[in-house]
C-alpha positions as CSV (number, residue, x, y, z in Angstrom):
1,M,10.0,23.1,9.7
2,C,6.6,21.0,10.1
3,T,4.7,22.4,13.0
4,A,2.7,19.7,13.6
5,A,6.1,17.2,13.7
6,M,7.4,19.6,16.1
7,E,4.4,19.4,18.4
8,E,4.0,16.0,18.2
9,A,8.1,15.0,18.7
10,K,7.6,17.2,21.9
11,R,4.6,15.5,22.9
12,S,5.5,12.2,22.4
13,G,9.1,12.8,24.8
14,D,11.1,10.2,25.5
15,A,8.6,7.7,24.5
16,V,9.5,8.2,20.9
17,C,13.2,7.6,21.4
18,G,15.3,4.9,19.9
19,G,16.4,1.7,20.8
20,E,13.0,0.1,22.3
21,G,11.3,3.2,24.0
22,W,9.2,3.6,20.9
23,I,7.8,-0.1,21.1
24,D,6.9,0.9,24.8
25,Q,4.7,3.6,23.4
26,E,3.1,2.0,20.5
27,L,2.1,-1.2,22.6
28,A,0.9,0.7,25.8
29,G,-2.6,0.2,24.8
30,C,-2.6,-3.1,23.4
31,K,-4.8,-5.7,25.6
32,F,-4.6,-9.4,25.6
33,K,-6.5,-12.1,27.5
34,D,-3.2,-13.3,28.9
35,M,-0.5,-11.3,30.2
36,R,2.3,-13.7,28.9
37,L,0.7,-13.0,25.5
38,G,1.6,-9.5,25.8
39,K,5.5,-9.8,27.1
40,R,5.7,-12.4,24.2
41,F,4.3,-9.8,21.9
42,R,6.4,-7.1,22.8
43,R,9.6,-9.3,22.7
44,L,8.6,-10.3,19.1
45,I,8.1,-7.0,17.7
46,G,11.6,-6.1,19.2
47,Q,13.0,-9.0,17.3
48,L,11.3,-8.4,14.1
49,A,12.0,-4.5,14.3
50,E,16.1,-5.1,14.7
51,R,15.9,-7.1,11.5
52,P,13.3,-5.8,9.2
53,G,12.5,-7.9,5.7
54,E,14.2,-11.2,7.3
55,S,12.3,-14.3,8.1
56,I,11.3,-15.3,11.5
57,P,13.7,-17.7,12.1
58,W,16.4,-15.1,11.1
59,A,14.9,-12.7,13.4
60,C,14.5,-15.1,16.1
61,Q,17.6,-16.5,16.2
62,D,16.9,-19.8,17.7
63,W,14.5,-22.4,18.1
64,A,12.9,-21.4,21.3
65,S,12.2,-18.0,20.1
66,T,11.2,-19.2,16.6
67,K,8.9,-21.5,17.9
68,A,7.3,-19.0,20.4
69,A,6.9,-16.4,17.4
70,Y,4.7,-19.2,15.5
71,R,2.9,-20.1,18.5
72,F,2.1,-16.5,19.1
73,F,0.8,-16.1,15.5
74,A,-1.3,-19.1,15.6
75,N,-2.9,-18.6,19.2
76,D,-6.9,-18.4,18.9
77,S,-6.3,-15.8,21.5
78,V,-4.6,-13.1,19.5
79,S,-6.5,-11.3,16.7
80,A,-5.3,-8.1,14.3
81,E,-7.4,-5.8,16.2
82,Q,-5.5,-7.0,19.7
83,I,-2.2,-6.5,18.1
84,M,-3.2,-3.2,16.5
85,G,-4.9,-1.8,19.3
86,G,-2.0,0.1,20.9
87,H,-0.9,1.4,17.7
88,F,-4.5,2.9,17.3
89,Q,-4.3,4.3,20.7
90,S,-0.9,5.9,20.0
91,T,-2.2,7.6,16.4
92,C,-4.6,9.3,18.2
93,E,-1.9,10.7,21.0
94,R,0.2,11.9,18.1
95,L,-2.6,14.2,16.6
96,P,-1.2,18.0,16.5
97,A,-3.1,20.4,18.7
98,G,-5.4,22.8,17.6
99,E,-8.4,22.6,14.6
100,A,-5.7,21.7,12.0
101,L,-7.3,19.1,9.4
102,I,-5.9,15.8,9.4
103,L,-6.0,13.6,6.2
104,V,-7.0,10.0,6.4
105,L,-5.8,8.4,3.6
106,H,-7.6,5.2,2.6
107,D,-6.2,2.2,-0.1
108,T,-7.0,-1.7,-0.7
109,T,-3.7,-3.7,-1.6
110,E,-3.4,-7.6,-2.0
111,F,-0.6,-9.8,-0.6
112,S,0.1,-12.9,-2.8
113,Y,1.5,-16.2,-1.6
114,T,2.2,-19.7,-3.3
115,R,0.6,-22.4,-1.5
116,E,-0.6,-26.0,-2.1
117,D,-3.0,-25.5,0.1
118,V,-5.1,-22.6,-1.1
119,A,-8.1,-22.9,1.0
120,A,-6.4,-22.5,4.2
121,I,-5.6,-18.8,3.1
122,G,-8.2,-18.1,0.6
123,L,-8.0,-16.1,-3.0
124,V,-7.5,-12.4,-4.0
125,S,-7.7,-12.2,-7.4
126,K,-8.7,-14.2,-10.9
127,G,-7.4,-13.4,-14.2
128,S,-6.5,-15.0,-17.7
129,I,-3.2,-15.3,-19.3
130,R,-3.9,-17.3,-22.3
131,K,-6.6,-19.0,-24.4
132,D,-7.5,-22.8,-25.0
133,Q,-7.4,-24.3,-28.7
134,Q,-11.0,-22.9,-29.1
135,G,-10.1,-19.2,-28.1
136,R,-11.7,-19.1,-24.9
137,P,-9.5,-17.6,-22.0
138,V,-8.2,-19.8,-19.4
139,F,-8.4,-18.4,-16.1
140,F,-6.2,-18.5,-12.9
141,T,-6.5,-17.7,-9.2
142,T,-4.2,-15.9,-6.9
143,C,-3.8,-17.3,-3.4
144,G,-3.4,-14.2,-0.9
145,I,-4.9,-11.6,1.7
146,C,-6.4,-8.3,1.0
147,Q,-5.7,-5.4,3.1
148,H,-7.6,-2.3,3.6
149,A,-5.6,0.5,5.5
150,S,-6.6,3.9,6.5
151,L,-3.4,6.1,7.3
152,A,-3.6,9.3,9.3
153,V,-1.3,11.7,8.0
154,T,-0.7,15.6,8.8
155,T,-1.4,18.1,5.4
156,E,2.2,18.6,5.2
157,G,2.8,14.6,4.9
158,L,4.1,13.4,8.3
159,P,2.4,10.0,8.9
160,L,0.9,9.7,12.4
161,G,-0.1,6.1,12.0
162,L,-2.6,3.9,11.3
163,V,-6.4,4.3,12.6
164,A,-8.3,1.3,11.3
165,V,-7.1,-1.7,9.2
166,K,-9.1,-4.8,7.6
167,F,-8.3,-8.1,6.3
168,W,-10.2,-10.4,4.2
169,S,-9.8,-13.4,1.4
170,R,-12.2,-14.8,-0.9
171,K,-13.4,-18.0,-1.2
172,E,-14.6,-18.0,-4.8
173,F,-15.4,-15.4,-7.7
174,K,-18.8,-15.0,-8.8
175,G,-19.9,-15.4,-12.6
176,R,-21.6,-12.6,-14.5
177,K,-25.0,-13.4,-13.6
178,Q,-24.2,-13.6,-9.7
179,R,-22.2,-10.2,-10.3
180,R,-24.8,-8.6,-11.8
181,K,-27.1,-10.1,-8.9
182,A,-24.8,-8.5,-6.4
183,H,-24.5,-5.2,-8.1
184,N,-28.2,-4.4,-7.0
185,A,-27.5,-5.6,-3.5
186,A,-27.4,-3.4,-0.5
187,I,-24.2,-1.8,0.4
188,E,-23.8,-3.8,3.5
189,Q,-23.6,-7.1,1.5
190,K,-21.1,-6.0,-0.9
191,E,-17.1,-6.0,-0.6
192,S,-17.1,-2.4,-1.1
193,Y,-18.8,-1.7,2.3
194,R,-15.3,-2.0,3.6
195,W,-15.0,1.8,2.7
196,L,-17.9,2.7,4.9
197,E,-16.6,0.6,7.7
198,N,-13.1,2.0,7.8
199,V,-14.3,5.7,7.5
200,R,-17.0,5.0,10.6
201,D,-13.8,3.5,12.4
202,S,-11.5,5.7,12.0
203,T,-13.7,8.8,12.5
204,A,-14.9,7.0,15.9
205,R,-10.9,6.5,17.2
206,L,-9.7,9.7,15.9
207,G,-12.6,11.4,18.0
208,A,-12.8,15.0,16.1
209,A,-15.0,14.2,13.1
210,E,-15.0,17.8,11.9
211,R,-10.9,17.5,11.7
212,C,-11.1,14.6,9.5
213,L,-10.7,14.7,5.8
214,H,-11.1,11.0,4.1
215,V,-9.2,10.9,1.0
216,A,-9.4,8.3,-1.6
217,D,-9.1,7.0,-5.7
218,Q,-11.6,6.4,-7.6
219,E,-12.5,3.2,-6.1
220,A,-14.3,5.2,-3.3
221,D,-16.4,6.8,-5.7
222,I,-19.9,5.2,-4.0
223,Y,-22.6,7.2,-3.2
224,E,-23.3,5.7,0.2
225,L,-20.1,7.0,1.2
226,F,-20.8,10.6,0.7
227,G,-23.9,9.7,2.8
228,T,-22.3,8.1,5.3
229,A,-19.5,11.1,5.9
230,R,-22.5,13.5,6.0
231,Q,-23.9,11.8,8.9
232,L,-20.8,11.3,10.6
233,G,-20.3,15.2,10.2
234,T,-16.6,14.7,8.8
235,H,-15.5,15.6,5.8
236,L,-14.2,13.8,2.1
237,L,-12.0,14.2,-0.6
238,I,-12.6,11.8,-3.4
239,R,-11.8,11.2,-7.0
240,T,-14.5,10.4,-8.9
241,R,-15.0,8.2,-11.7
242,A,-19.0,8.0,-12.0
243,D,-20.7,10.6,-14.4
244,R,-23.4,12.0,-12.2
245,L,-26.3,13.8,-13.0
246,A,-25.9,17.8,-11.5
247,D,-28.4,20.2,-10.6
248,G,-31.8,18.2,-11.4
249,G,-30.3,16.9,-14.9
250,P,-30.4,16.6,-17.6
251,Q,-26.6,17.9,-17.7
252,T,-24.2,15.3,-16.2
253,V,-21.0,16.7,-13.9
254,A,-18.5,16.7,-16.7
255,E,-21.0,18.8,-19.2
256,R,-21.2,21.2,-15.9
257,M,-17.5,21.3,-15.7
258,R,-17.0,22.0,-19.2
259,Q,-19.3,25.0,-19.1
260,T,-16.8,26.4,-16.2
261,P,-14.6,29.0,-16.9
262,R,-11.1,27.9,-16.2
263,R,-9.8,29.5,-12.8
264,G,-6.2,29.4,-13.5
265,F,-3.2,27.2,-13.9
266,Y,-1.0,25.2,-11.4
267,R,2.1,23.8,-11.9
268,V,3.4,20.6,-10.2
269,S,6.4,18.5,-10.2
270,V,5.9,14.6,-11.5
271,R,7.9,11.7,-12.7
272,D,7.7,9.7,-15.9
273,R,7.6,6.0,-16.0
274,Q,11.7,5.9,-16.1
275,G,11.6,8.2,-12.9
276,E,13.1,11.3,-14.6
277,P,11.5,14.5,-13.3
278,S,9.4,16.7,-15.3
279,V,6.6,19.4,-15.0
280,A,2.9,19.3,-15.4
281,V,1.0,22.1,-15.9
282,L,-2.7,21.4,-14.5
283,E,-5.8,23.8,-15.4
284,I,-7.8,24.3,-12.7
285,R,-11.5,24.6,-12.6
286,Y,-14.0,24.3,-9.4
287,R,-17.7,24.7,-9.4
288,R,-20.8,24.3,-6.6
289,L,-22.8,21.6,-7.7
290,Q,-25.9,19.4,-6.5
291,I,-25.4,15.3,-7.1
292,Q,-28.6,13.5,-7.3
293,S,-28.9,9.9,-5.2
294,P,-29.2,7.1,-7.4
295,K,-32.7,5.1,-7.9
296,G,-33.7,3.1,-4.8
297,K,-31.2,5.0,-2.7
298,K,-33.1,8.4,-2.1
299,K,-34.9,7.7,1.0
300,R,-31.6,6.7,2.7
301,Y,-29.4,9.2,1.0
302,P,-30.6,12.3,0.2
303,E,-29.4,14.5,-2.6
304,L,-25.7,16.3,-1.7
305,T,-24.3,19.4,-2.3
306,V,-20.5,19.2,-3.3
307,T,-17.7,20.9,-4.8
308,V,-16.2,19.6,-8.0
309,I,-12.6,20.3,-8.7
310,E,-11.3,19.8,-12.0
311,A,-7.4,19.8,-12.1
312,R,-6.3,18.2,-15.8
313,E,-3.2,19.0,-18.6
314,Q,-4.4,19.9,-21.8
315,E,-2.0,17.7,-23.6
316,T,-1.1,14.0,-23.2
317,P,2.9,14.4,-22.2
318,C,5.6,12.0,-23.2
319,G,6.6,9.2,-21.0
320,R,3.4,9.3,-18.5
321,D,-0.1,9.1,-18.5
322,R,-1.9,12.6,-18.5
323,I,-3.3,14.0,-15.1
324,D,-7.2,14.5,-15.5
325,W,-8.7,14.7,-12.0
326,K,-12.2,15.2,-10.9
327,L,-12.4,15.5,-7.2
328,F,-15.6,15.4,-5.0
329,T,-15.5,17.1,-1.6
330,D,-17.8,18.6,0.8
331,L,-15.3,21.7,1.6
332,P,-16.0,24.8,0.3
333,V,-13.7,26.1,-2.4
334,A,-13.9,30.2,-3.0
335,S,-10.6,31.0,-4.7
336,R,-7.8,29.4,-6.9
337,R,-5.7,28.9,-3.8
338,E,-8.0,27.0,-2.2
339,A,-8.6,25.0,-5.1
340,V,-4.8,24.1,-5.5
341,E,-4.5,23.5,-2.1
342,K,-7.5,20.4,-2.0
343,V,-5.3,19.3,-5.2
344,Q,-2.3,19.1,-2.9
345,W,-4.2,17.2,-0.3
346,Y,-5.3,14.8,-2.9
347,A,-1.8,14.3,-3.9
348,R,-1.0,12.8,-0.5
349,R,-2.8,9.8,-1.2
350,W,0.2,8.5,-2.5
351,K,1.6,8.1,0.7
352,I,-0.5,5.3,1.6
353,E,1.1,3.8,-1.4
354,T,4.1,4.4,-0.3
355,F,3.2,2.8,3.2
356,H,2.2,-0.7,1.3
357,K,5.5,-0.6,-0.7
358,I,7.3,-0.6,2.8
359,M,5.6,-3.6,3.7
360,K,5.9,-5.7,0.8
361,S,9.5,-4.7,-0.5
362,G,11.1,-3.5,3.1
363,C,9.3,-6.1,5.4
364,K,8.9,-8.7,2.9
365,A,5.5,-9.6,3.9
366,E,4.7,-11.6,0.8
367,Q,7.5,-14.3,1.4
368,S,6.3,-15.5,4.6
369,R,5.8,-19.1,4.4
370,L,3.0,-19.2,7.6
371,R,0.4,-21.4,6.2
372,T,-3.3,-20.3,7.2
373,A,-4.7,-17.0,7.1
374,A,-5.2,-16.3,10.4
375,R,-1.6,-16.3,10.9
376,L,-0.6,-14.4,8.1
377,V,-3.1,-11.7,9.1
378,N,-1.3,-11.5,12.5
379,L,1.8,-11.4,10.9
380,L,0.7,-8.5,8.7
381,A,-0.9,-6.7,11.6
382,V,2.9,-6.6,13.2
383,M,4.3,-5.6,10.0
384,C,1.9,-2.8,9.5
385,I,3.3,-1.0,13.0
386,L,7.1,-1.7,11.8
387,S,6.5,-0.4,8.3
388,W,5.0,2.8,9.8
389,R,7.9,3.4,12.0
390,I,9.9,3.3,8.9
391,F,8.0,5.6,7.1
392,W,8.0,7.6,10.2
393,L,11.5,8.0,10.4
394,T,11.8,8.8,6.8
395,M,9.3,11.7,6.9
396,M,10.5,13.2,9.9
397,N,13.7,13.6,8.3
398,R,11.7,15.8,5.7
399,C,9.0,17.6,8.0
400,A,10.9,18.2,11.2
401,P,14.7,17.9,10.4
402,G,15.7,20.5,13.1
403,V,14.7,18.4,16.3
404,D,16.4,17.1,19.1
405,P,17.9,13.4,17.7
406,R,17.2,12.0,21.0
407,L,13.7,11.8,20.3
408,V,14.7,9.2,18.0
409,F,18.1,7.7,19.0
410,T,19.8,6.7,22.2
411,A,22.4,7.9,23.4
412,L,24.7,4.9,22.4
413,E,23.3,5.1,19.0
414,L,24.1,8.6,18.4
415,R,27.7,7.8,19.6
416,I,28.1,4.9,17.3
417,L,26.5,7.1,14.3
418,D,29.3,10.0,15.3
419,R,32.3,7.5,15.1
420,L,31.0,5.2,12.2
421,V,30.0,8.4,9.7
422,K,31.7,11.4,9.4
423,R,30.3,14.7,9.9
424,R,29.3,16.8,7.0
425,S,30.4,20.4,6.5
426,Q,27.4,21.9,8.4
427,A,26.5,24.5,11.2
428,G,27.0,22.9,14.8
429,R,23.3,23.2,15.4
430,R,22.8,21.3,12.0
431,Q,25.1,18.6,13.0
432,R,23.2,17.7,16.3
433,A,20.0,17.9,14.3
434,L,17.8,15.2,13.5
435,S,18.3,15.4,9.9
436,A,22.2,14.9,10.4
437,Y,21.8,11.8,12.3
438,L,18.9,10.2,10.0
439,I,21.5,10.8,7.1
440,K,23.9,9.1,8.6
441,L,21.9,6.2,9.5
442,S,21.1,6.6,6.0
443,Q,24.7,6.3,4.8
444,L,25.0,3.3,6.9
445,G,22.0,1.8,4.4
446,G,23.9,2.9,1.6
447,Y,22.9,6.4,1.1
448,L,25.5,8.5,-0.8
449,A,24.7,12.0,1.1
450,R,25.9,14.0,-2.2
451,N,25.1,17.7,-2.4
452,H,22.5,17.1,-5.2
453,D,21.0,13.8,-3.8
454,P,17.4,13.8,-3.1
455,P,16.7,13.4,0.7
456,P,17.2,9.6,1.7
457,G,14.1,7.3,1.2
458,N,12.6,4.2,2.8
459,T,15.3,1.3,1.4
460,V,18.2,3.4,2.9
461,I,16.4,3.9,6.4
462,W,15.5,0.3,6.9
463,R,19.2,-0.9,5.8
464,G,20.7,1.4,7.9
465,M,18.4,0.4,10.8
466,S,19.1,-3.2,10.6
467,R,22.9,-2.3,10.1
468,L,23.1,-0.1,13.2
469,I,21.2,-2.3,15.3
470,D,23.8,-5.2,14.7
471,I,26.7,-2.7,15.2
472,E,24.9,-1.7,18.8
473,T,24.9,-5.6,19.6
474,G,28.4,-6.2,18.7
475,F,29.3,-3.1,20.6
476,L,27.7,-4.2,23.8
477,M,28.8,-7.8,23.7
478,G,32.4,-6.5,23.4
479,A,31.7,-4.3,26.2
480,Q,30.9,-6.7,28.5
481,H,33.4,-9.1,27.3
482,V,36.1,-6.5,28.2
483,G,34.4,-5.8,31.5
484,N,34.5,-9.4,32.4
């Protein structure tokens, strides 16, 4: 059982219970200018949580509630920061006690929309799908909003919540000459500055820089980011793509790593493009190197000493890409076990990809018909909280299956699950554990619960949640009718 999950569940207590108890906890730190906005927000997020993935009219059920929801998202006094404020605070309260590292996963995703008035939302990408008669590419632009999120998870993989989020869209795309000019601009003038901002914001909110390990993919391979982390006293684990000079040159990092002896092998289970399981055998190398700062940045960011960890397959496997990771971290590595540990932590980065998948597939964030960027950003902020809740339930079943189910479900929900879903042949204690009821919830969403099936995923969890809420509503209406 995940120790961090147990601590988090005990500390949260009844505030993490089912029904609307978790909403009270997540929104406790929200601060709106008008108290009525706070009440509307609480009711709105409760309605959307009851029907994840449905449209606003379907979730609200009547015109008065639907109109109130539209007014809330369009209100100039409402911002994504206000919507997420309570969740940020609750995430910090869920940090496990002690000095264990907290992984802060960073990633960017795009939400695409089809609109006639593109200017009201903005652009996210530009590409070409064909060529004209002269052979020149015909470009098209995609309307949408970009989101850069930072998700805090334990080293065991339990998502504690978001600690920083940025939303933006683009008005136009620069030509080749403009891009070349922008390349030499200061980092504060670039879009990639969001990486530095989120590292600063998340570190400040968590309040324990030495416990934070910021994990990101190759897009975060920015020298200014390394320097910023050093100034903050926090840690980084980044997959690098630039082959920089090492130890004063003339050799590069790749050349120095080729000269480094192999420290051992590490077997990891992976899946190919068809989803079939396979085993990857990775060669492990690690070495402490000094990285030179780029020209023009030496005064602001001095040279850095980092540990380079290389994990790669010798041959390209059939049906999937070859794993070839070169990781930079400021943490020391003195053994193969410590190197493998860092590789495992980097693999946790895919959890933020799962989080984004829940927003798009589970909450159906890209199917909204709101017409302006400001309204969509407010809706996306709400969906961030709902998506975390679904993800948290899924991972609690895997990280802390033995905790008291009353920390997640109400007494009525437990009775309904016991009545609708037959108990599996387990020991009495396991039948009353959280994992047993999360499996029952997943069975309402289509999970078969066969002995050889993997643990239930996010899809069946959100389907089961929606169906359980409908059943609970019908039960309460029936009880009221009988009582009358």
